[in-house]
C-alpha positions, 0 to 999 in steps of 0.5 A, spaced: 492 441 512 499 441 509 504 446 507 504 452 504 497 454 508 499 451 514 506 454 514 503 460 513 498 459 518 503 457 523 508 463 522 502 468 524 500 463 530 507 464 532 506 472 533 500 471 538 506 469 543 513 470 540 517 475 544 517 482 540 524 484 538 525 492 538 526 491 531 519 488 530 516 493 535 519 499 531 517 496 525 509 495 527 509 502 530 512 505 524 507 501 519 501 504 523 503 511 523 504 510 516 497 508 515 494 513 519 499 518 514 496 516 508 489 514 511 487 521 514 487 525 507 483 520 504 478 521 509 476 527 506 476 525 499 472 521 494 470 515 494 471 514 501 466 520 503 461 518 498 461 511 501 460 514 508 455 518 506 451 512 503 451 509 510 449 502 506 451 496 511 454 501 516 450 497 522 451 498 529 458 497 532 464 499 536 469 500 530 470 508 528 469 510 521 475 515 520 471 518 515 464 520 518 467 519 525 461 515 527 461 508 530 459 502 526 460 495 525 467 492 524 466 490 517 463 497 515 469 501 518 474 496 515 471 497 508 471 505 509 477 506 512 481 501 507 478 505 502 481 512 504 487 509 506 489 507 498 486 514 495 492 518 495 497 513 493 502 514 499 501 507 503 506 502 504 509 497 499 512 490 500 517 491 494 518 484 493 511 482 492 509 488 489 504 489 494 501 494 499 499 490 506 498 496 510 491 499 507 487 492 508 491 489 514 491 495 518 484 497 516 481 490 518 485 489 524 484 496 527 476 496 526 476 489 529 480 491 535 476 496 536 470 492 536 472 487 541 476 491 545 483 488 544 489 491 547 494 495 543 499 489 543 494 484 540 493 489 535 500 490 533 501 482 533 495 481 528 498 486 524 505 483 524 502 476 522 497 479 517 503 482 514 507 476 514 502 472 511 500 477 505 507 479 503 509 472 503 503 470 499 504 476 494 512 473 493 509 466 491 504 469 486 508 475 483 510 477 478 505 474 473 499 475 478 499 483 477 498 482 469 491 481 470 490 482 478 491 488 483 495 484 488 493 489 494 485 487 493 487 480 492 492 478 497 490 483 501 484 479 503 488 474 505 492 478 510 486 481 513 483 474 514 490 472 518 490 478 522 482 478 524 483 471 525 489 472 530 485 477 534 479 472 534 483 467 538 484 462 532 489 457 533 494 455 527 488 451 524 483 456 525 488 461 522 489 456 516 481 456 515 481 463 515 486 464 509 483 458 505 476 461 506 479 468 504 482 465 498 475 465 495 473 472 497 479 475 494 478 479 487 480 486 484 482 486 476 487 491 473 481 494 468 478 497 474 485 501 475 484 505 468 480 511 466 476 515 471 474 508 475 474 509 483 474 502 484 482 502 485 481 505 492 476 501 494 480 494 493 483 494 499 477 496 503 473 490 500 479 486 502 479 488 509 472 487 509 472 480 506 478 478 510 474 480 516 468 476 514 473 470 512 476 470 519 469 470 523 467 464 519 473 461 521 472 463 528 465 460 528 468 453 525 467 454 518 473 450 514 476 451 507 480 447 503 487 445 505 490 446 498 486 452 497 493 456 495 497 451 491 492 446 489 491 445 481 485 449 481 487 453 487 488 461 488 495 461 485 493 456 479 487 461 478 491 468 478 498 467 476 503 462 472 503 455 475 501 454 482 506 459 486 513 459 487 512 457 495 519 456 496 521 463 494 515 465 498 517 462 505 525 463 504 527 465 511 521 464 514 522 465 522 529 468 521 526 475 518 519 478 518 516 482 512 514 488 516 521 489 517 522 490 510 517 495 508 518 501 503 515 507 505 513 512 500 515 519 499 512 520 492 504 520 492 504 516 486 505 509 483 511 506 486 513 504 479 515 511 477 519 512 483 526 510 480 525 515 475 523 521 479 529 519 484 534 519 478 531 526 475 532 529 482 539 527 482 541 529 475 537 536 477 541 537 483 548 535 480 547 539 474 542 545 476 538 545 470 531 548 470 524 546 466 525 550 460 532 547 459 529 540 458 529 538 451 527 530 452 527 525 457 527 518 456 526 513 461 527 505 461 524 501 466 521 494 467 515 492 465 510 495 469 513 502 468 511 502 461 505 498 461 502 501 467 505 508 467 506 510 460 500 515 460 502 521 456 495 525 457 492 524 464 486 528 465 484 526 472 488 525 479 487 518 479 490 517 472 495 523 473 498 518 479 499 513 474 502 517 469 510 517 468 510 523 464 505 527 469 509 526 475 516 527 472 514 534 469 510 535 476 516 534 480 520 539 475 515 545 476 513 543 483 519 541 486 516 534 489 510 529 487 506 530 494 498 532 495 498 538 491 501 535 485 494 532 484 489 538 485 486 541 479 490 547 479 496 543 478 493 538 473 491 544 469 498 547 470 501 549 463 508 549 465 507 542 467 503 540 461 509 543 456 514 538 459 510 532 458 510 531 451 518 531 451 518 525 456 517 518 453 518 511 457 520 504 454 521 497 457 528 495 458 529 487 458 534 487 463 530 491 468 524 487 467 528 481 468 529 483 476 522 485 477 519 485 482 525 484 487 529 490 484 525 496 482 530 500 477 530 505 472 535 508 467 534 516 465 536 519 459 536 527 459 537 532 453 538 539 455 536 545 450 543 547 450 545 540 447 548 537 453 546 530 455 546 526 461 544 518 463 543 515 470 542 508 472 537 508 478 538 501 482 533 502 487 528 507 490 529 512 496 524 509 501 526 502 499 529 497 505 536 498 501 535 506 502 531 507 508 528 514 510 529 516 517 524 516 523 524 523 523 522 523 515 516 518 517 514 523 522 514 529 517 510 525 512 505 524 518 505 531 520 504 533 512 499 529 510 495 528 516 496 535 519 491 539 514 485 534 516 486 533 524 486 538 529 493 540 532 492 537 539 489 530 536 495 530 531 500 530 536 496 526 541 495 520 535 503 521 533 505 520 540 500 514 542 502 510 536 510 511 537 509 510 544 505 503 543 499 506 547 492 504 546 489 508 540 484 514 541 477 512 540 475 519 537 479 524 532 477 531 531 477 533 524 480 540 523 477 541 516 475 538 509 481 539 504 477 536 498 
């Protein structure tokens, strides 16, 4: 086999034995805490609750389904937990690839680690390697891939396969075969992100499941095509423009690893809205206006901000999470875009609905040209007293250039997981994750919140 597949597989294989720096150790622990923060509220919401209740394909095993609390097969646990992790839209982002690696990668690695009894260090190393592979492939495919494909669904399969094959003890060649096989299992198109479809949340669940299937096949000796990624009929050619920008994807390989450059979401909505939300918050803090003072808000964003998030009249929570109009209005009324913003009471709030028609969004070519590596917005605000303000937002709070503090990540975990877990379990889980100890085999839910 040859590059880029073998290069990626080699990077993953190196993480099976590479000394872990303090920076990398902290990054994988933070990523795991963030995964539980976004997964646990999803365990008491559809579609994960619906799928767990059906128990189709659950089988027997040692992996924990965090929705049902039952022991099931690793693949079923990966599917259900991966689905739960993407439901409330708080999962981590690798900005340069427009990709949420945690949902599929950690769901797959955790389920398989529980199934085979792998220690915490092996789990951590598999997650680091899975992030390495998935995030770099995402950079090779973007931004054209995102026009028709949901990259967390597609590339997530390859990242999960890398993590799974590492846990199964595959060498560099075996990991490469797992990635190659996974490239034929990877799917998830953009049309299912529209309307009342529940499929978006299931995309990373499927990616985790299919990635483990590919890993198991490779561990059993099955082989994939050596040029499955960059070949003329390979994955990049089939799903993006050309055959992939592998030079960009592999730049800095061995010098830095993607898990140390993650964006932590502080808004519970689509990341393409974040820059506008941050700009609005800055203007409000500076000028002190209220909801009734707003005459017009116009947002200039990059392509995905316009194409995906220009939704003037969302009717359900899934649509609202992708509506720039709704999220900016909700922030004005509620003070933030957290879980409460997508409950039925908020969705029908007349105060939020009154602001939404005053908000418009357009594509700005200069901002679009810098996507996906820069996620920027310009916000133009006109107040009812005639005053006007404009603000350029060059980054998003939570991005690597503007990271949140560890205390803020812990507060996010406590806020999102607190309503779901019993208090003792909440504290114990947080401490075990951050201290690098083996993760608990059981979690007691306090109550269902939806």
